C-alpha positions as CSV (number, residue, x, y, z in Angstrom):
1,M,0.0,0.0,0.0
2,R,3.0,2.3,0.0
3,E,2.9,3.0,-3.7
4,D,2.5,6.6,-4.9
5,R,-1.1,7.4,-5.7
6,R,-1.1,11.1,-5.8
7,R,-2.7,11.6,-9.2
8,R,-5.9,9.4,-9.1
9,Y,-7.3,7.2,-6.4
10,D,-9.4,4.3,-7.5
11,D,-12.9,3.5,-6.0
12,G,-11.7,0.6,-3.8
13,F,-9.1,2.8,-2.2
14,R,-11.6,5.6,-1.6
15,R,-14.1,3.0,-0.1
16,E,-11.3,1.9,2.3
17,A,-10.8,5.6,3.3
18,L,-14.5,6.0,3.8
19,E,-14.6,3.0,6.2
20,L,-11.8,4.5,8.2
21,I,-13.5,7.9,8.3
22,K,-16.8,6.3,9.4
23,S,-15.0,4.5,12.2
24,G,-13.7,7.9,13.5
25,A,-10.2,8.0,12.2
26,G,-8.6,11.5,12.1
27,K,-6.6,13.1,9.4
28,D,-3.2,11.9,10.8
29,T,-4.4,8.3,11.2
30,L,-6.1,8.2,7.8
31,A,-2.9,9.6,6.2
32,R,-0.6,7.2,7.9
33,R,-2.7,4.0,7.3
34,L,-3.4,4.8,3.6
35,A,0.0,6.4,2.9
36,I,-1.6,9.6,1.5
37,P,-0.8,13.2,2.2
38,V,-2.3,14.7,5.4
39,Y,-3.8,17.5,3.2
40,T,-5.8,14.9,1.2
41,A,-6.9,13.1,4.3
42,R,-8.2,16.4,5.8
43,N,-10.0,17.2,2.6
44,W,-11.7,13.8,2.4
45,I,-12.9,14.1,6.0
46,R,-14.2,17.6,5.4
47,L,-16.0,16.4,2.2
48,Y,-17.5,13.4,4.1
49,R,-18.8,15.7,6.8
50,S,-20.3,18.3,4.4
51,N,-21.6,16.2,1.5
52,G,-21.5,12.5,2.5
53,E,-20.0,9.5,0.9
54,E,-20.6,10.6,-2.7
55,A,-18.4,13.6,-2.3
56,V,-15.4,11.5,-1.1
57,M,-16.0,9.0,-4.0
58,G,-15.4,11.8,-6.4
59,G,-18.7,11.5,-8.1
60,G,-19.6,15.0,-9.0
61,G,-17.0,16.1,-11.4
62,S,-16.8,19.9,-11.9
63,R,-19.9,21.7,-10.8
64,R,-21.2,25.2,-11.5
65,Y,-22.9,27.3,-8.9
66,D,-25.2,30.2,-9.5
67,W,-24.5,33.7,-8.1
68,E,-27.0,33.4,-5.3
69,T,-25.3,30.2,-3.9
70,K,-21.9,31.7,-4.1
71,V,-23.0,34.9,-2.2
72,A,-25.0,32.9,0.4
73,A,-22.1,30.5,1.1
74,A,-19.5,33.3,1.3
75,R,-21.7,35.4,3.5
76,D,-22.4,32.5,5.8
77,H,-18.7,31.9,6.3
78,V,-17.4,35.5,6.4
79,E,-20.2,37.4,8.2
80,N,-22.2,34.7,10.0
81,G,-19.3,32.8,11.4
82,M,-20.2,29.5,9.9
83,T,-17.3,27.0,9.4
84,K,-16.3,26.1,5.9
85,T,-17.6,22.6,6.4
86,E,-20.9,23.8,7.6
87,A,-21.2,26.2,4.7
88,M,-20.3,23.5,2.2
89,A,-22.9,21.1,3.7
90,R,-25.7,23.8,3.8
91,H,-25.2,24.9,0.2
92,G,-24.2,21.6,-1.3
93,I,-20.7,22.7,-2.3
94,A,-18.5,19.7,-3.3
95,S,-15.1,21.2,-2.9
96,I,-13.4,23.7,-0.5
97,A,-11.3,25.4,-3.2
98,P,-14.2,27.4,-4.8
99,L,-15.6,28.3,-1.3
100,E,-12.2,29.8,-0.3
101,R,-12.0,31.7,-3.6
102,W,-15.5,33.1,-3.1
103,C,-14.7,34.2,0.4
104,R,-11.6,36.0,-0.7
105,E,-13.5,37.8,-3.5
106,Y,-16.4,38.5,-1.2
107,R,-14.1,40.2,1.4
108,A,-12.4,42.2,-1.4
109,G,-15.4,43.4,-3.4
110,G,-18.7,42.3,-1.7
111,P,-21.4,40.4,-3.5
112,E,-20.8,42.1,-6.8
113,A,-17.3,40.6,-7.0
114,L,-18.9,37.2,-7.4
115,R,-21.0,38.1,-10.4
116,P,-20.2,36.0,-13.5
117,K,-17.7,37.5,-15.8
118,P,-18.2,37.6,-19.6
119,K,-16.4,34.8,-21.4
120,G,-14.3,35.0,-24.6
121,R,-12.6,37.8,-26.4
122,P,-14.1,41.3,-25.7
123,K,-15.8,43.0,-28.6
124,G,-13.7,46.0,-29.5
125,A,-11.9,47.9,-32.2
126,R,-10.6,44.8,-33.9
127,S,-14.1,43.5,-34.7
128,R,-15.2,46.8,-36.3
129,P,-14.5,47.3,-40.0
130,K,-12.1,50.1,-41.0
131,P,-13.8,53.4,-41.9
132,E,-13.5,54.5,-45.5
133,P,-10.6,56.9,-46.0
134,T,-11.3,60.5,-46.9
135,R,-10.3,62.0,-50.2
136,E,-7.3,63.8,-48.6
137,Q,-6.1,60.5,-47.1
138,E,-6.3,58.8,-50.5
139,L,-4.4,61.6,-52.2
140,A,-1.7,61.6,-49.4
141,E,-1.2,57.9,-49.9
142,Q,-0.9,58.3,-53.7
143,V,1.6,61.1,-53.3
144,A,3.7,59.0,-50.9
145,Y,3.6,56.1,-53.3
146,L,4.7,58.2,-56.3
147,K,7.5,59.9,-54.3
148,A,8.9,56.4,-53.4
149,K,8.6,55.3,-57.0
150,V,10.5,58.4,-58.3
151,A,13.3,57.9,-55.6
152,Y,13.6,54.2,-56.7
153,L,13.9,55.1,-60.4
154,E,16.5,57.8,-59.7
155,K,18.7,55.3,-57.7
156,L,18.4,52.8,-60.5
157,R,19.4,55.3,-63.1
158,A,22.4,56.4,-60.9
159,L,23.5,52.8,-60.4
160,R,23.4,52.0,-64.1
161,A,25.3,55.2,-64.9
162,S,28.0,54.3,-62.4
163,K,28.3,50.8,-63.8
164,S,28.7,52.1,-67.4
165,R,31.3,54.6,-66.4
166,G,33.2,51.9,-64.5
167,A,33.2,49.6,-67.5
168,S,34.6,52.2,-69.9
169,E,37.4,53.3,-67.6
170,A,38.6,49.8,-66.6
171,P,41.4,48.2,-68.7
172,S,40.2,45.4,-70.9
173,S,41.6,41.9,-70.7
174,D,41.0,41.3,-74.3
175,C,44.1,39.9,-76.1
176,S,43.5,41.7,-79.4
177,Q,44.6,45.1,-78.1
178,G,48.2,44.6,-78.6
179,G,49.0,42.4,-75.7
180,D,50.7,39.0,-75.8
181,T,49.3,36.9,-78.6
182,G,50.4,33.7,-77.2
183,S,52.9,32.7,-79.9
184,T,56.6,32.6,-79.3
185,T,59.1,33.5,-82.0
186,S,62.8,33.3,-81.7
187,S,65.0,35.9,-83.2
188,R,68.3,34.3,-84.2
C-alpha cells in the first residue's frame, strides 16, 4: 500500500478511506494508514462531513454554482461565522477550493465581485470594419507612393550610370589590343 497514488485514487481505495473515516479516524491516522498526504486526508474528512459518501468517492466532477449560492455561502462563512464545512454542507458545495476563492472575492469586493464575468474575447476595435478613407487621405497615400517610385527610379538610373562609367574606364583583358598573342618567335 505504500505506492505513490497522488494523481488518481481508485474506487476501492476511496471506499477503504470511507470505512476509516466512518470509524472515526482522524486526518493523521487516515494519512498514515493509507500512505496519503495529510492534506488529502483532511479534505476527504471535510468532504464526508459536508456532503457525505458521494463527495469522497469523487462522483460530482466539476460543478457550476449560481451567483446566489456563491454569495450565500461566502456570506455565511465570512459574516455569519459558519465554518467552511458547515457552509459546504448547507449549500451543497462539493469542494473547499471554490468556497475559499468566493470568500476572498467577497471580502475584497462584496457580493458584486462574485457576479459571473463575460467569457471570450471582448468586442472591441478589432471587430469593427475600418472606416472609409477621406479624399485627402487617399491623395496623401498616392503622393507618398509616387515619391517612393521616383526615388527608386533615380537610384536605379544612378546605379546604371556608375556601372557604365566603371566599364569604360577599366582596362580590358582582351588579347587583341596589342598584348601578348600567345605565340613565341625566336630571333636568331
